[in-house]
N, C-alpha and C positions, 0 to 999 in steps of 0.2 A: 808931555807926550800926548798926542791927540788920538781920537778914536781909531783912525785908519792905521796908525803906527802900532797901537796895542793889538788890534785884530791881525795885523800882518805878523807880529811876533807869535801870536797864537797859531796861526795857520802854518807858520814855518817850523813849528815844534813837531818833529816826526819821530815817533817812538818805534815804529815797525816799518819794515820794507816788505810790502805785500805784492804777490805775483799777479796784479791786475792793473790795467792802464788807468783805472778810475780811482786809484788809491789817494790822489790828492783831494778828493772830495771829503775825505775823513778828517774830522777834527779830534785831536788827542787832548786829554786833560793836561793843563799846564800847572802842575803841582808846585812849581818853583816860584810862586808869587802871583799867579793870575788865575786862580781857581777858587771855588767856594770852600775848599779845604783851608785855604789861606785866610779866608774870612774868620773862620773859627780860631785859627792859630793867632790871628791878630787880636781878637777879643781877649783871649787868655793872656797874651803878652801885655796888653794895656794894663792889666791888673797884676802884672809881675809873675805870671806863670808861663814858662817857656815850653811850648809844644812843637816848635819847629819853625818852618818858614812863614814869615808874615807876608802880607800883601806887598807887592812891589811898590817902591816909592813913587814910581811914575804915575800911579793911579791917583795920588794926592795932589799932583800938579804943583809941588813946592810948598804946599800948605798942610803938611802932615799934622793932624790934630793930636792933642794931648788931653783927653777928656777924663772926667770922673764918673760919668754915666755913659754906658754904651747901649744902644737900642738896635736890634736887628729885626727888621720886618721882612719876613719871607712870604712871598706870594707864589704859591705852588703853580708851576706850569707856565709862568710868564716868560716867554723866550725873548732874547735880544733881537733877533731878526723880525719876529712878529711885532714887537713893540715899535721898531723902526718903521715897519710897513704901515702900521696904524697911525703913527705920528705923521707920516708923509700924507696920509689921507685925511687927517683930522687936525686942523690947526689948534683947536682948543686943547686937545690931548697933548700936542707938542708943547703948548704953552705951560700946561700943568707940570710936565716933566722938567722943562727948563727952570721953572720956579722952584720945584723941589730940589733940583740939582744946582741951584744958585748960579744959573747961567752957564755952567760947564757942559761940555759935550757928554753925551751918553756913552759910557765905556762898557766893553764886554769883559766878562770872566768866562771861564769854562766850568761846566759841571764836572762830575766824576764819572767813573765807569762801573756799572751801567748808569746812564743818565736817568735815574729813577728815584722816587722819593724814599723808598725803603732802604736804599744804600746811601743816598745823599744826607738824610737826616742823622743817621748814626755818625757820619763823618762830621757834620756840623755840631753835634752834641758831644763829641769826644776830641775833636781836633786831630784825629788820626785817620789815615787812609784805610780803605776797605781791606787791604792786604793784612792790616794789623787788627782792626776791630772785628773782622771775620764775617761781616754781613755782605754778601756778594751778589744778591739779587732778590727780587720779590719771591721767586720760587727757588728753593735751595735744598739740595740733598743734605740730610743730617744723618750722620752715622749713628747718633743716639737713637733714632727711630728706624733706621735702615730704609727710609723712604723719603720721597720729595715732600717738602713742607712749604706752606705759604707763610712767609714771615710777616706779611702785613696783617693777616688774621690770626697768626700764631697757632696754626693747626695743620694737620696732615692734609695733603692734597686729595688723597683717595679716602673715600668714606664720608658719611654725613655727620661731620663733627661740628660742634659749636665753636665760635670764636674763642681762642684761648685754650683749646684742648691740650696743647703741648704742656701747659702747666700741670694738667692731670697726669701727664706721662712722665713727670719728674723733671721737666725742663723749665726752670724758673726764669721768667722774662727779665727779672731784675738782676740776674747774674749771667744772662745769656751772653752779653758783651762784657768781657772781663776788664777792658780798659776803663779807667775811671771817667766819669762824665765831667764836662767842664763845670757844671754847678757844684759837683763834689769837690773839685780842685779849688774853685773860687771860695767855697765855704771855709777851706783850710786857711785862707789868707784874709778872712773876715769880710768877704764880698758876697752879698746875697744875690740870688737870681730870681727874677720874676718871669712868669709865663702867661701869655694870652693864647688860648687854644680853643678850637671848636669843641663844644661840650660833648659831641658824639665820639670824639677821640680820647676823651679822658678815661683812664683806667684800662685802655686796650693793651694788648701785648706789646705793640710797637711803642706806645706811649710809656709803658713801664720800662722798656729798654732805654728810651731816650732821656726821660725826665728824672732820673735818679738824682737825689740831692736837692730838689726844690721843695721847700717847705709848703705845706698845704695852704697856709694862709697867704702865700705869695702866688698862688695859681688862680688866675682869672679865666673865666670861660665866656665864650660868645656863641650865638646860635647860627653864625654864618650868614645872617641877614643884616639889616641896617644897624643892628645893635653893636656890631663889631667896631664901628667908628666911635660910638659913645664909650665903649669899654676901653678902646685904645686911649681916648682922652683921659679916662679915669686913671688908668695905670701910669700914664705919663705925668698927670697931676700928682698922684700919690707918691711918686718917686722923685719928684723935683728936689734937687740939691743933695740927693743921696748917692753915695758911691756904690753903684750896683750895675748889674747886667739885666736887660729886659729883652726877652725874645717873644715875638708875636708871629703867629702862623695863620694864614688864610688860604683855604683850599679851593676857592671859588673858580678861578680860571681853569684849574686842572679838571674839576668836575664838569664844567660846561664844555670844555674842549673834548673830553671823552664822550660826552653825550651828544653834542651837536656838530662837532668838528672844530678844528683850530681856527678856521677863518670864517666862522659864523657870525651873524649879527649879535648874537647873545654874548659871544666872547668879546667882540669889539666894544659893546656897551659896558661890559665888566671892566675891561682895561681902562676906559675913559672914566668910569665912576670911581674906581679905586684911586687913580692918580689925582682926581679932583678932590676926593676926601683926604688923601694924604697931604696934598698941598694945603688944604684948609687947616688941618690939625697942626702940621709942622711949622706953619707961619703964625700960629696963634700964641699970644703972649702967655696964656695960662699954662702952657706946657714947657716953656723955655726956662732954663736956669743958667745959660751961658757957659755950661761945662759938659754938654752932652753931644756925643757923636751918634748920628742916626745913619744906618746903612740899610738900603733896600735892595734885596736880591731875590733870585728864584733858585729853585733846585734843578730845573731843567726846562726845556722848551717843549713844543708839540708839533706834530705833523700828521696829516691824514694819509697814512700809508694804505694804499688801495690794492696793491698787487700782492696776492696771497701765495705763499710758498708752503705747501702742505708736506711737512717732513715725513709723515706716515704714508704718503702716497708713493714715495720713491722706495722701491724694494731693497736697494742696497743700504740706504740709511736706516730704514725700518728694521732690517735684519741685524744691523750692527748695534742698535741702541738697546741699552739695558732698560730704560724707562723713558718717560716723557722728558722733554728738555727742561733745563733749569734756566734761571734768570728771566729774560724778557722776550717778548714777541719780536722785538727789533734786534736783539743781541742774544741769541740762544747759546747755552752751553750744553754740549752733548756728553753724556756718560756712555761710553762705547765699549763693546766687547773687542772690537778691532777698529783701529783708527785709519789705516792706510786705504782701505776700500772707500771709505767715506771721503777722504781727501781727494782721491782719484776721481770719483764721480762728480764732486763739486767742480773740480778743475776742468773736467771734460764737458759737462753739460750745463753748468750754471754760472760760469765765471763772468758772464756779462752783467750779473746782478748780485752775486754772492761770492765771498772768498772765506778763507779760514786761517786760523793760526792755532797752533797747539798751545794748550793752556800754560805749560811750563815756560814756553817762549814768551807768552803774553805777560806772565808774572815777572819774569826776569827783565823784560823790557820796561817795567814800571807802569804798565797800563792801569794797575790797581793801586799804584803808589809804591813808595819805597819805605823800608823800615822793617821792624821785627815782624816775622810771619806768624799769623795766628796758628795755633797748633793743629786746628782742623782744616787749614786752608787747602791742602792737597785733596782731601776727601770731598770737600764742598765744591771745589772748582771744576771737577769733571775733566774731560780729556781734550775737547776741541771747542773752540769759540768760533761762531759764524758771524762774519761782518757783512752787512748788506748795504746796498745803495739806498737812496733816500726813500723810495716809494714802496719798499718791500716789507711785509710782515710775515712772520712764521706762525704756522699753526700745526696742530696734530689732533688726534682724536680726543685728547683730554683738554686741549686748549684751542677752542674755535675762536674765530674773529668776532669780537663783540663790540668793543669801543670804536667810535668813528675815528677819533684821533688818538695816536699813541706816542710813546717815547721810549727811551732806553738805549737807542742806538748812538752812532757816532757822526751823524750828520750835523751840519752847522745849525740847522733849525732846532735840533735837540740839545746840542752841547753848549751853545753860546747863550749865556744868560746876562741880563743887565746888571750893572753896578751903579747905583745912585747913592750919593751921600751928602750930608749937610751937618753943620754944627748948629745947635739951637741953645 
């Protein structure tokens, strides 16, 4: 199955019927084999751990691998549409991607909902959807604190608290997600996990949520500079011939997109540099053992949303809200005293760019995945989810527009991510 057929299947996957003529612009997560959730489930399955639906066989093109070592390289923020755009403009980049992918077409997967790192990474590290692992957004209402909290920094939103403050409030990052991690599950069957991570993220609240079960001596760090490629070579050399899982994470594209915009020269250069380095490493004999599957993915894409929707400026919405909105600037969740007036005002005044779905309906439709519901799901999820067209970002008095490019929404620029793979 080729690129166009996979993308067509993704676009035809419709989870909700929305009351706006632009609803076909929305990309829904394809949790039944064409999403990053299924990457995690495939990794576990290769080592004999069943976590659910593996990647669709069509992605392998009739050459489904049977490896002893699995490597997942996640480059944060590298969108499928953006990579295709840059490949069309840059023949050298296109050649690097083709060589990495052994001549196969670049195929898309979907992200999850919201299309953001703080939700995607718990999904990738547990093999469970957010409806089960319970992390539903970067900002999330926690009943334990009775306030909105920033899960990335693991601290309350209100107040001048240091990163990790929730630990001091009795919320342990290592037990915050009750689902076992993939490293914990793999350890039970004798398979070790190795990690390559930016040193600034080591020991953070989010890292402690994600990386449970990885032995300290198997954790490699990098500085986010040229050293990442040398460190990647080291970890691949050190694990040659070993039955193991290797996860590498690089945040550079995401950082540059937030800072300069998703279509800036800096981001273009980073795309090209990363693919060139990956091509050089993965075609090098020193890292090959003939039994390794390498998958290169992203957690989400990016887009410079320039149209600002100030939720605190509309008197109906402001009056109905208990607190600042949860989740993302592209996909806010509202906690409301009364829901109907907000739905009415959105339908009457803003339906050309914004629509809504009640959270219970969104959950039932499988927007956040199917499976056992986290016990705090209803309290964390709020009452109303706002879905917007491509160029819209939401703000209020607590959440001004800062980053140039953002993500978290359901546009194809955010939801479609690349899937490259090769055996080495």
